[in-house]
C-alpha positions as CSV (number, residue, x, y, z in Angstrom):
1,M,-49.7,34.6,-65.4
2,N,-51.8,31.8,-63.9
3,I,-53.3,31.9,-60.4
4,K,-50.5,29.7,-59.0
5,E,-47.8,32.0,-60.4
6,A,-49.7,35.0,-59.0
7,K,-49.8,33.4,-55.6
8,E,-46.1,32.8,-55.6
9,E,-45.4,36.3,-56.8
10,I,-47.6,37.9,-54.1
11,Q,-46.2,35.7,-51.4
12,R,-42.7,36.8,-52.3
13,A,-43.7,40.4,-52.3
14,V,-45.5,40.2,-48.9
15,T,-42.4,38.3,-47.4
16,S,-40.1,41.0,-48.8
17,Y,-42.3,43.9,-47.4
18,L,-42.2,42.2,-44.0
19,M,-38.4,41.9,-43.9
20,K,-36.6,43.9,-41.2
21,D,-33.1,45.3,-40.9
22,E,-30.7,44.8,-38.0
23,F,-32.5,47.5,-36.0
24,G,-35.9,45.9,-36.3
25,D,-37.3,48.3,-38.8
26,Y,-38.9,47.3,-42.1
27,V,-36.4,47.4,-44.9
28,I,-39.1,49.0,-47.2
29,S,-41.1,51.5,-45.1
30,R,-44.9,51.4,-45.3
31,V,-45.1,54.5,-47.4
32,R,-42.7,53.1,-50.1
33,Q,-44.4,49.7,-50.2
34,R,-46.4,49.5,-53.5
35,P,-49.9,48.0,-52.9
36,I,-50.4,44.9,-54.9
37,L,-53.1,45.1,-57.6
38,L,-54.3,41.8,-58.8
39,I,-56.5,42.0,-62.0
40,G,-58.5,38.9,-63.0
41,D,-61.9,37.7,-64.1
42,P,-64.6,37.1,-61.4
43,G,-64.5,33.8,-59.6
44,I,-60.9,33.0,-60.7
45,G,-59.7,32.6,-57.1
46,K,-58.2,35.9,-56.1
47,T,-59.7,35.9,-52.6
48,A,-58.7,32.3,-52.0
49,I,-55.1,32.8,-52.7
50,M,-55.0,35.7,-50.2
51,E,-56.3,33.4,-47.6
52,Q,-53.8,30.7,-48.5
53,I,-50.9,33.2,-48.4
54,A,-51.9,34.5,-44.9
55,E,-52.2,30.9,-43.8
56,D,-48.8,29.9,-45.3
57,L,-47.0,32.8,-43.7
58,G,-48.8,32.7,-40.4
59,I,-50.0,36.3,-40.6
60,G,-53.4,38.0,-40.2
61,L,-55.9,38.7,-43.0
62,V,-58.6,41.4,-43.1
63,S,-60.7,41.2,-46.3
64,Y,-63.3,43.6,-47.7
65,S,-65.3,43.9,-50.9
66,M,-65.2,47.6,-51.7
67,T,-68.4,47.6,-53.7
68,H,-70.2,47.3,-50.3
69,H,-68.7,50.4,-48.9
70,T,-69.7,54.1,-48.9
71,R,-67.3,57.0,-48.5
72,Q,-68.4,57.3,-44.8
73,S,-67.6,53.7,-43.9
74,A,-64.3,53.9,-45.7
75,I,-62.9,57.1,-44.3
76,G,-65.1,57.5,-41.2
77,L,-67.9,59.8,-40.1
78,P,-67.4,63.6,-39.7
79,K,-67.3,65.0,-36.1
80,I,-66.8,68.5,-34.7
81,E,-63.7,69.1,-32.6
82,Q,-62.7,72.4,-30.9
83,K,-59.2,73.7,-31.6
84,V,-57.3,76.9,-30.7
85,Y,-55.5,78.8,-33.4
86,G,-53.8,82.1,-32.6
87,G,-55.4,82.2,-29.2
88,K,-58.9,81.8,-30.6
89,E,-61.0,78.7,-30.4
90,Y,-62.5,77.3,-33.7
91,S,-64.9,74.4,-34.5
92,V,-63.1,72.0,-36.9
93,S,-64.4,69.0,-38.8
94,E,-62.5,65.8,-38.3
95,Y,-63.4,62.1,-39.0
96,T,-63.9,59.0,-36.8
97,M,-61.6,56.1,-37.6
98,S,-62.3,54.2,-40.9
99,E,-64.3,51.0,-40.5
100,I,-61.6,49.3,-42.6
101,I,-58.7,50.5,-40.5
102,A,-60.5,49.8,-37.3
103,S,-61.0,46.2,-38.5
104,V,-57.3,45.8,-38.8
105,Y,-56.8,46.8,-35.2
106,D,-59.6,44.5,-34.2
107,K,-57.9,41.6,-35.9
108,I,-54.6,42.4,-34.1
109,E,-56.5,42.4,-30.7
110,E,-58.4,39.2,-31.6
111,T,-55.4,37.2,-32.9
112,G,-52.3,38.8,-31.4
113,L,-50.9,38.9,-35.0
114,H,-49.2,42.3,-35.6
115,E,-48.5,41.6,-39.3
116,G,-50.9,40.7,-42.0
117,I,-52.6,41.5,-45.3
118,L,-55.3,44.1,-45.8
119,F,-57.1,42.8,-48.8
120,L,-59.5,45.1,-50.7
121,D,-61.5,43.3,-53.4
122,E,-63.2,44.9,-56.4
123,I,-61.2,48.1,-55.8
124,N,-61.8,49.4,-59.3
125,C,-65.5,49.1,-59.0
126,V,-66.1,51.5,-56.2
127,S,-68.8,54.3,-56.3
128,E,-68.0,57.7,-57.7
129,T,-68.0,59.3,-54.3
130,L,-65.5,56.8,-52.9
131,A,-63.2,56.7,-55.9
132,P,-61.0,59.8,-54.8
133,A,-60.6,58.3,-51.3
134,M,-59.4,55.0,-52.8
135,L,-56.9,56.7,-55.0
136,Q,-55.5,58.5,-52.0
137,F,-55.4,55.2,-50.1
138,L,-53.4,53.5,-52.8
139,Q,-50.9,56.4,-52.9
140,Y,-50.6,57.2,-49.1
141,K,-51.9,54.1,-47.3
142,T,-54.4,56.2,-45.4
143,F,-58.2,56.6,-45.1
144,G,-58.7,60.2,-44.0
145,K,-56.1,60.8,-41.3
146,H,-55.9,57.2,-40.3
147,E,-53.0,55.0,-41.5
148,V,-52.8,51.3,-42.1
149,P,-50.6,50.0,-39.2
150,D,-47.0,49.1,-39.8
151,G,-46.6,45.4,-40.7
152,W,-49.9,45.2,-42.7
153,V,-49.4,44.8,-46.4
154,I,-52.0,46.2,-48.8
155,C,-53.3,43.8,-51.4
156,T,-56.1,44.7,-53.8
157,A,-58.0,43.0,-56.6
158,G,-60.1,44.1,-59.4
159,N,-61.9,42.9,-62.5
160,P,-61.0,43.7,-66.1
161,P,-63.3,46.2,-67.9
162,E,-64.8,43.5,-70.2
163,A,-66.0,41.5,-67.1
164,N,-67.6,44.3,-65.2
165,K,-69.4,47.4,-66.5
166,S,-68.7,49.3,-63.2
167,V,-64.9,49.2,-63.6
168,R,-63.1,52.5,-63.4
169,E,-59.7,52.8,-65.1
170,F,-56.9,53.9,-62.9
171,D,-54.7,56.8,-64.3
172,I,-51.0,56.5,-64.9
173,V,-50.2,58.3,-61.6
174,T,-52.0,55.7,-59.6
175,L,-50.8,52.7,-61.6
176,D,-47.2,53.9,-61.2
177,R,-47.7,53.5,-57.4
178,V,-49.0,49.9,-57.4
179,K,-47.5,46.5,-58.2
180,K,-49.9,45.2,-60.9
181,I,-50.4,41.5,-61.6
182,V,-52.7,40.2,-64.3
183,V,-53.9,36.7,-63.8
184,E,-55.5,34.4,-66.4
185,P,-57.6,31.2,-65.8
186,D,-55.6,27.9,-66.2
187,V,-57.5,24.6,-65.7
188,D,-54.3,22.5,-65.2
189,V,-53.1,24.8,-62.3
190,W,-56.6,24.8,-60.8
191,K,-56.6,21.0,-60.8
192,E,-53.8,21.0,-58.2
193,Y,-56.0,23.1,-56.0
194,A,-59.0,21.0,-56.8
195,Y,-57.4,17.7,-55.7
196,K,-56.2,19.1,-52.4
197,H,-59.6,20.7,-51.6
198,E,-61.4,17.5,-52.7
199,V,-63.4,19.0,-55.6
200,H,-65.8,16.3,-56.8
201,P,-63.9,13.8,-59.1
202,A,-66.6,14.0,-61.8
203,I,-65.8,17.7,-62.2
204,I,-62.1,17.1,-62.4
205,S,-62.6,14.3,-64.9
206,Y,-65.0,16.4,-67.1
207,L,-62.6,19.3,-67.2
208,E,-59.8,17.0,-68.3
209,I,-61.9,16.2,-71.3
210,K,-63.4,19.6,-71.9
211,K,-60.8,22.1,-70.7
212,K,-62.4,25.0,-72.6
213,D,-65.5,24.7,-70.3
214,F,-63.4,25.6,-67.2
215,Y,-63.9,29.3,-67.6
216,R,-66.2,30.9,-70.1
217,I,-67.9,34.3,-70.3
218,E,-70.0,34.8,-73.4
219,T,-72.7,37.4,-74.5
220,T,-75.7,35.9,-76.2
221,V,-79.1,37.1,-77.3
222,D,-80.4,36.0,-73.9
223,G,-77.7,38.0,-72.0
224,V,-74.4,37.0,-70.5
225,E,-73.7,33.3,-69.9
226,F,-70.7,32.3,-67.8
227,V,-68.8,29.6,-66.0
228,T,-66.1,30.3,-63.4
229,A,-63.7,28.4,-61.1
230,R,-65.8,29.5,-58.1
231,G,-68.9,28.1,-59.8
232,W,-67.3,24.7,-60.3
233,E,-66.1,24.5,-56.7
234,D,-69.4,25.6,-55.2
235,L,-71.2,23.1,-57.5
236,S,-68.8,20.4,-56.2
237,T,-69.8,21.1,-52.6
238,M,-73.5,20.9,-53.4
239,I,-73.1,17.7,-55.4
240,K,-71.4,15.9,-52.5
241,L,-74.1,17.0,-50.1
242,Y,-76.9,15.9,-52.5
243,E,-75.2,12.5,-53.0
244,K,-74.9,12.1,-49.2
245,Q,-78.6,12.7,-48.7
246,G,-79.7,10.7,-51.7
247,Y,-81.0,13.7,-53.7
248,E,-81.0,13.7,-57.5
249,V,-78.2,15.8,-59.1
250,D,-79.8,17.1,-62.3
251,E,-79.4,19.8,-64.9
252,K,-81.6,22.2,-62.9
253,L,-79.2,22.0,-59.9
254,I,-76.1,22.2,-62.1
255,G,-77.5,25.2,-64.0
256,Q,-77.8,27.2,-60.7
257,Y,-73.9,27.1,-60.5
258,L,-72.8,26.8,-64.1
259,Q,-74.7,29.7,-65.6
260,H,-74.0,28.7,-69.2
261,A,-76.8,26.6,-70.7
262,K,-74.6,24.4,-72.9
263,V,-71.9,23.7,-70.3
264,A,-74.6,22.9,-67.7
265,K,-76.3,20.5,-70.1
266,D,-73.0,18.8,-71.2
267,F,-71.9,18.4,-67.6
268,A,-75.3,17.0,-66.5
269,I,-75.0,14.3,-69.2
270,Y,-71.4,13.6,-68.3
271,Y,-72.2,13.3,-64.6
272,D,-74.8,10.6,-65.4
273,L,-72.3,8.8,-67.6
274,Y,-69.7,9.0,-64.9
275,N,-71.9,7.2,-62.4
276,K,-73.0,4.7,-65.0
277,Y,-69.3,3.8,-65.8
278,K,-68.5,3.6,-62.1
279,S,-71.1,0.8,-61.8
280,D,-70.4,-0.9,-65.2
281,Y,-66.6,-1.1,-64.8
282,Q,-66.6,-2.6,-61.3
283,I,-63.8,-0.2,-60.2
284,Q,-63.1,-1.9,-56.9
285,N,-62.6,-5.2,-58.6
286,I,-60.0,-3.6,-60.9
287,L,-58.1,-2.2,-58.0
288,D,-58.3,-5.6,-56.2
289,G,-57.0,-7.3,-59.3
290,T,-60.1,-9.5,-59.6
291,Y,-61.9,-7.9,-62.6
292,P,-63.6,-10.2,-65.2
293,E,-62.1,-10.4,-68.8
294,E,-65.2,-8.7,-70.3
295,I,-64.3,-5.5,-68.4
296,A,-60.9,-5.4,-70.0
297,E,-62.4,-6.1,-73.4
298,R,-64.9,-3.3,-73.1
299,A,-62.2,-0.9,-72.0
300,K,-60.1,-1.8,-75.1
301,K,-63.0,-1.0,-77.4
302,A,-64.1,2.1,-75.6
303,K,-63.8,5.6,-77.2
304,F,-61.1,7.9,-75.8
305,D,-63.5,10.0,-73.6
306,E,-64.8,6.8,-72.0
307,R,-61.3,5.6,-71.4
308,L,-60.3,8.9,-69.7
309,T,-63.4,8.6,-67.5
310,L,-62.4,5.1,-66.5
311,I,-58.9,6.4,-65.6
312,S,-60.5,9.1,-63.5
313,L,-62.8,6.6,-61.7
314,M,-59.8,4.5,-60.8
315,L,-57.9,7.5,-59.6
316,E,-60.9,8.7,-57.6
317,A,-61.0,5.4,-55.7
318,V,-57.2,5.4,-55.1
319,S,-57.3,9.0,-54.1
320,Y,-59.7,8.4,-51.2
321,R,-57.3,5.8,-49.8
322,V,-54.1,7.7,-50.2
323,K,-55.6,10.8,-48.6
324,E,-56.7,8.6,-45.7
325,D,-53.3,7.1,-45.3
326,V,-51.4,10.4,-45.5
327,E,-53.7,12.0,-42.9
328,T,-53.6,8.9,-40.7
329,E,-49.8,8.9,-40.6
330,D,-49.7,12.6,-39.8
331,Y,-52.1,12.0,-36.9
332,I,-50.3,8.9,-35.7
333,T,-46.9,10.8,-35.8
334,E,-48.4,13.7,-33.8
335,L,-50.0,11.3,-31.3
336,H,-46.7,9.4,-31.0
337,T,-44.7,12.6,-30.1
338,L,-47.3,13.4,-27.4
339,L,-47.3,9.9,-25.9
340,V,-43.5,9.9,-25.6
341,E,-43.9,13.1,-23.5
342,V,-46.8,11.5,-21.5
343,K,-44.6,8.5,-20.8
344,K,-41.8,10.7,-19.5
345,V,-44.3,12.6,-17.2
346,C,-45.7,9.3,-15.9
347,S,-42.3,8.0,-15.0
348,L,-41.5,11.1,-13.0
349,A,-44.9,11.6,-11.4
350,D,-45.5,10.9,-7.7
351,P,-48.2,8.2,-7.7
352,R,-49.5,9.5,-4.3
353,M,-50.3,12.9,-6.0
354,E,-51.2,11.9,-9.6
355,N,-52.7,9.1,-11.5
356,I,-53.1,8.4,-15.2
357,D,-56.5,10.1,-15.3
358,T,-55.2,13.4,-13.9
359,I,-52.2,13.4,-16.3
360,L,-54.4,12.8,-19.3
361,G,-56.8,15.4,-18.1
362,K,-54.0,18.0,-18.0
363,Y,-52.9,17.2,-21.6
364,I,-56.5,17.4,-22.8
365,V,-57.0,20.8,-21.3
366,Q,-53.6,22.0,-22.6
367,R,-54.1,20.6,-26.1
368,S,-57.7,21.9,-26.4
369,S,-56.5,25.4,-25.3
370,D,-53.7,25.4,-27.8
371,Y,-56.0,24.3,-30.6
372,Q,-58.6,27.0,-29.8
373,E,-55.9,29.7,-29.7
374,K,-54.5,28.6,-33.1
375,K,-58.0,28.5,-34.6
376,R,-58.8,32.0,-33.3
377,S,-55.6,33.4,-34.9
378,S,-56.7,32.0,-38.3
379,V,-53.3,30.5,-39.0
380,L,-54.4,26.8,-38.7
381,P,-54.5,24.9,-42.1
382,R,-57.4,22.5,-42.5
383,D,-55.2,19.4,-42.6
384,R,-53.4,20.5,-39.5
385,E,-56.7,21.3,-37.8
386,I,-57.9,17.7,-38.4
387,V,-54.7,16.2,-36.9
388,L,-55.0,18.3,-33.7
389,R,-58.7,17.5,-33.3
390,K,-58.1,13.8,-33.7
391,V,-55.3,13.8,-31.1
392,I,-57.6,15.5,-28.6
393,I,-60.4,13.1,-29.3
394,K,-58.0,10.1,-28.9
395,L,-56.8,11.4,-25.5
396,E,-60.4,11.7,-24.4
397,D,-61.0,8.2,-25.6
398,Y,-58.0,6.9,-23.7
399,R,-59.3,8.6,-20.5
400,N,-62.9,7.3,-20.9
401,R,-61.8,3.7,-21.5
402,L,-59.4,3.8,-18.6
403,R,-62.2,5.0,-16.3
404,E,-64.5,2.3,-17.6
405,S,-61.8,-0.3,-16.9
406,G,-61.1,1.2,-13.4
407,I,-57.4,1.7,-14.2
408,T,-55.8,4.6,-12.4
409,D,-52.2,3.3,-11.8
410,L,-49.6,5.2,-13.8
411,T,-47.7,2.2,-15.1
412,E,-50.7,0.0,-15.8
413,G,-52.5,3.0,-17.4
414,F,-49.7,3.9,-19.8
415,E,-49.3,0.2,-20.7
416,F,-52.9,0.2,-21.7
417,I,-52.4,3.3,-23.9
418,K,-49.2,1.8,-25.4
419,N,-50.9,-1.4,-26.5
420,D,-53.8,0.5,-28.0
421,F,-51.4,2.8,-29.9
422,A,-49.5,-0.2,-31.2
423,G,-52.8,-1.6,-32.6
424,D,-53.5,1.7,-34.4
425,V,-50.0,1.6,-35.9
426,A,-50.4,-2.0,-37.1
427,Y,-53.8,-1.1,-38.7
428,M,-52.2,1.9,-40.4
429,K,-49.4,-0.1,-41.9
430,A,-51.7,-2.8,-43.1
431,H,-53.9,-0.2,-44.8
432,I,-50.9,1.5,-46.4
433,G,-49.8,-1.9,-47.8
434,S,-53.3,-2.5,-49.2
435,T,-53.3,0.9,-50.9
436,Q,-49.9,0.1,-52.4
437,E,-51.4,-3.1,-53.9
438,Q,-54.3,-1.2,-55.3
439,L,-51.9,1.3,-57.0
440,D,-50.0,-1.6,-58.5
441,N,-53.2,-3.2,-59.7
442,M,-54.3,0.0,-61.3
443,F,-51.0,0.3,-63.2
444,T,-51.2,-3.4,-64.2
445,F,-54.7,-2.9,-65.6
446,I,-53.7,0.1,-67.6
447,E,-50.6,-1.7,-68.9
448,D,-52.6,-4.8,-70.0
449,V,-55.5,-2.9,-71.5
450,F,-53.9,0.4,-72.9
451,G,-50.2,-0.2,-72.9
452,N,-48.0,2.9,-72.5
453,G,-50.3,5.2,-74.4
454,Q,-52.1,8.4,-73.6
455,E,-54.1,6.7,-70.9
456,M,-50.9,5.9,-68.9
457,L,-49.7,9.4,-69.4
458,V,-53.0,10.8,-67.9
459,A,-52.7,8.4,-64.9
460,V,-49.1,9.4,-64.1
461,T,-49.8,13.1,-64.6
462,E,-52.9,13.1,-62.3
463,L,-51.0,11.1,-59.6
464,T,-48.3,13.7,-59.8
465,V,-50.6,16.7,-59.6
466,N,-52.8,15.3,-56.8
467,Y,-51.3,16.6,-53.5
468,Y,-52.2,13.4,-51.6
469,S,-51.1,10.8,-54.1
470,A,-47.8,12.6,-54.7
471,N,-47.4,12.8,-50.9
472,F,-48.2,9.1,-50.6
473,I,-45.7,8.1,-53.3
474,S,-43.0,10.2,-51.7
475,R,-43.5,8.5,-48.4
476,Y,-44.1,4.9,-49.4
477,G,-42.9,4.6,-53.0
478,C,-44.5,3.0,-56.0
479,D,-42.1,1.3,-58.5
480,K,-44.6,1.3,-61.3
481,Y,-45.2,5.0,-61.0
482,F,-41.5,5.8,-61.2
483,E,-41.0,3.4,-64.1
484,H,-43.8,4.9,-66.2
485,N,-43.0,8.5,-65.2
486,K,-39.5,8.1,-66.6
487,E,-40.9,6.6,-69.8
488,L,-43.7,9.1,-70.4
489,L,-42.4,12.4,-68.8
490,V,-42.9,15.2,-71.3
491,Y,-43.7,18.3,-69.2
492,E,-41.1,20.4,-67.4
493,R,-43.3,20.9,-64.4
494,Q,-43.7,17.1,-64.0
495,Q,-39.9,16.8,-63.9
496,E,-39.8,19.3,-61.1
497,L,-42.5,17.5,-59.2
498,L,-40.9,14.2,-59.7
499,S,-37.6,15.5,-58.4
500,E,-39.4,16.8,-55.3
501,I,-41.0,13.4,-54.8
502,M,-37.8,11.5,-55.2
503,L,-36.1,13.8,-52.7
504,L,-38.9,13.3,-50.2
505,N,-38.8,9.6,-50.8
506,D,-35.3,9.5,-49.4
507,R,-36.6,10.2,-45.9
508,E,-36.1,7.7,-43.1
509,D,-39.1,5.9,-41.7
510,I,-40.4,7.3,-38.5
511,D,-39.9,5.2,-35.4
512,L,-43.3,4.8,-33.9
513,T,-42.3,2.7,-30.9
514,I,-42.9,4.2,-27.4
């Protein structure tokens, strides 16, 4: 199965393991819970999906790479205890608590989360001395005498033998006690992740054209050459940092992450072309509907690879806007909910005891404390974190500007806030309207230049797969998107996503008046 299917399967298993009966006991006791064994090539995203599952379920996560552990760190250090047997005292060897088990208890103390995932990576690559302890752990959920706490599900991961010479094959007795899931690389599934995590658009575009370069491990006369999903994502981060600082992105940099000479060279060439096309095609003019006729003529005569790159460039520009609009509405909605509460507090407050400054100060302290607590518990998704931080910053901005204006009166102070908020809402709606126009202009350009061909299919598919554009369309609609999706839809998964979007699009507009 692919990594997305594996995530869904593991999430269902963890949820099932954490189900309780009417007496508050786990339906499947810890001893009978089969540890999950995820087998997949290096860099495919095994650790990332464990982090996502813990985040989605709001549970803890303790993660270890077992290749870094010795027998002593895993099962604990020996110590001498005195015990009495048959009336006679004896010195007996016992063990301190396993570093791994202790980390689970530390996580519980740190976050207050009593349920979670204990994730042990590269479990089939442990040293010879540690191997017996690992087999015991998989069977009995203990390191030495110390058990994994109730409520903590054991998930493990390993590499296939062809990817790692250190792999140890598990025997049938062990395999019969685990829930084994084998995962294969899938570039189309990875793209959904890539869009949401803002992987550089040049990488997404390149892999649309050369899907076979997404994941490659080959043995050559010069040794092993490889490209992994992790390599592409890490390269994306560095490219964006280089671009921000004005540094040159060249084959030398790319080869440090894509350790396959031909793929690194091909992507370096493509990256230069990508930037050249961005300039040549005047992408912003296309989205504004003001492009010159020679741009359309060049696109009509272009080879298919160049056409796909042009589609990617338009999608890149639109994606930045739709992401901004989705995040802005989430922030505005959160702020609106809070300001409704602030308004109520102001109306009930005694003006002799409180003013607008003291009330805002209380909310700033409260919101900051809640934010820090959620962040410590490691259950705060990145997009939610951004929203909460923006709200705190806005409250501080309100208070600072009210102080500068010398306004302390509750009624006057809240009226100031209300007017400022109304301005933010008006700006957001205008920006959303402009984004809708750019989406329409993009579709119009594709219709005029390429018709309803493969290029239109690519555009519709990418808008569907992209978390932010799908979210934007579900909220604000896009007639041309729905029109062309019905005409060109050929994949079952697209049909599912379209149904989800249509369902979401039936929502009522949020009333943002205070």
